[in-house]
C-alpha positions in Angstrom: 15.3 22.5 -10.7 11.9 23.3 -9.1 9.5 20.4 -8.3 5.8 21.4 -8.5 3.6 19.5 -6.1 -0.2 19.2 -5.9 -2.0 21.1 -3.1 -2.4 17.9 -1.2 1.4 17.0 -1.3 2.3 20.6 -0.5 0.1 20.5 2.6 1.7 17.3 3.7 5.2 18.8 3.2 4.2 21.7 5.4 3.4 19.3 8.3 6.8 17.6 8.4 9.2 18.6 11.1 11.8 20.8 9.5 15.5 20.0 9.9 14.9 16.3 10.9 14.8 13.0 9.0 11.4 11.9 7.6 10.0 8.7 6.2 7.2 8.6 3.5 5.5 5.2 3.7 4.0 4.3 0.4 6.0 7.0 -1.4 4.6 6.0 -4.8 6.3 8.3 -7.4 8.6 9.9 -4.8 7.5 13.5 -5.4 7.0 14.3 -1.7 10.3 12.8 -0.5 12.1 14.6 -3.4 10.4 17.9 -2.5 11.3 17.6 1.2 15.0 16.9 0.3 15.3 19.4 -2.6 13.9 22.3 -0.6 16.0 21.6 2.5 13.0 20.8 4.7 14.4 17.4 5.8 18.1 16.5 5.6 17.2 12.9 4.9 14.0 11.3 3.6 13.4 7.5 3.5 10.9 6.7 0.7 9.3 3.3 1.0 6.9 1.3 -1.1 5.7 -2.3 -1.0 5.8 -2.6 -4.8 8.8 -2.4 -7.1 7.0 -0.4 -9.8 6.3 2.7 -7.8 9.7 2.5 -6.1 11.4 2.4 -9.5 9.5 5.5 -10.5 10.7 7.2 -7.3 14.2 6.0 -8.0 14.2 7.5 -11.5 13.1 10.9 -10.0 15.7 10.8 -7.2 18.4 10.0 -9.7 17.2 12.7 -12.2 17.4 15.3 -9.3 20.7 13.9 -8.0 19.2 13.4 -4.6 20.7 9.9 -3.9 22.5 11.1 -0.8 19.4 12.7 0.7 16.6 10.3 -0.3 17.0 6.7 0.5 14.6 4.2 -1.2 13.4 1.0 0.5 11.2 -1.8 -0.7 8.9 -3.4 1.9 5.5 -3.2 3.5 4.5 -0.5 6.0 7.0 0.5 8.7 8.8 -2.9 8.5 11.7 -1.3 6.6 12.4 1.3 9.2 14.3 1.1 12.5 13.0 2.8 15.6 14.2 6.4 15.8 15.3 6.5 12.2 12.7 9.2 11.2 11.4 12.1 13.3 8.4 12.5 11.0 6.6 9.4 9.7 4.2 10.2 6.8 1.3 7.8 5.8 -0.8 9.3 3.1 -3.2 8.3 0.4 -4.7 5.2 2.0 -7.7 4.5 4.1 -7.7 5.2 7.8 -8.1 1.5 8.6 -5.0 0.7 6.5 -3.0 3.4 8.3 -4.1 2.0 11.7 -3.1 -1.5 10.6 0.3 -0.3 9.5 0.9 1.5 12.8 -0.3 -1.4 14.9 2.1 -3.8 13.0 5.2 -1.7 14.0 4.5 0.0 17.3 8.3 0.4 18.1 8.8 2.4 14.9 5.9 4.8 15.1 6.2 5.0 18.9 9.8 6.4 18.5 8.7 9.1 15.9 8.3 12.7 17.1 5.4 13.4 14.6 3.0 11.4 12.5 1.7 13.1 9.4 -1.4 11.2 8.2 -3.8 11.7 5.3 -6.5 9.1 5.3 -8.6 8.8 2.2 -11.5 7.7 4.4 -12.2 6.8 8.0 -10.5 9.9 9.5 -12.7 9.7 12.7 -11.5 6.2 13.4 -7.9 7.3 12.9 -8.4 10.3 15.3 -9.9 7.9 17.9 -7.0 5.5 17.5 -4.4 8.3 18.0 -6.2 9.5 21.1 -6.5 6.0 22.6 -2.8 5.4 22.0 -1.4 8.5 23.6 -1.1 10.8 20.7 -2.6 14.3 20.2 -3.5 16.1 17.0 -1.4 19.3 16.8 -2.5 20.4 13.4 -5.0 19.6 10.7 -5.2 20.8 7.1 -7.6 20.4 4.2 -6.4 20.6 0.6 -8.4 20.5 -2.6 -7.1 18.7 -5.6 -8.9 17.6 -8.7 -12.3 18.3 -7.3 -11.6 16.3 -4.1 -11.0 17.5 -0.5 -8.3 15.8 1.5 -8.0 15.8 5.3 -4.6 15.6 6.8 -3.3 15.7 10.4 -0.1 16.0 12.3 0.0 14.1 15.7 2.6 14.1 18.4 2.9 12.2 21.7 0.7 13.4 24.5 -2.7 12.8 25.8 -5.9 14.0 24.2 -9.4 13.1 24.9 -11.7 13.8 21.9 -15.4 14.3 22.0 -17.5 12.6 19.3 -17.7 15.8 17.4 -13.9 16.3 17.6 -13.4 12.7 16.4 -15.6 13.4 13.5 -14.3 16.8 12.4 -11.0 17.2 14.3 -10.1 19.1 17.4 
């Protein structure tokens, strides 16, 4: 079966490290984790959500697509349900930049062990870019996707120093 994603979710999928485990934090309906597993992009995807309702929707999709061995579902807030090193790519999308920063700050061992962060802030992207720069991460790719009349910024960051000018903080390097 083919799973059709929105432009935003397709762009996020394109930023994940292929061939390595990923975690989608706040996976909601589970489309992105299912797509990553179904298309062989990631051998294992951990889909998390802090609420049972969205996680149950993801569970139904995973079961329908027979992906139980490749998509693991976990209930809990932020990165608290992950162990350090469990996911090479950590995806945080569809929330404000401030919320993303709060989630990262609450679990530095988990995000610090990731190889790549894939982030899609709904607002406050400049603050998120500055946070990454101050914490030893560099932005290696940025994408913009249009969906439903809205534009979405997303970025991939990896460990390494990067000093951003004010203009680069605002619009990306």
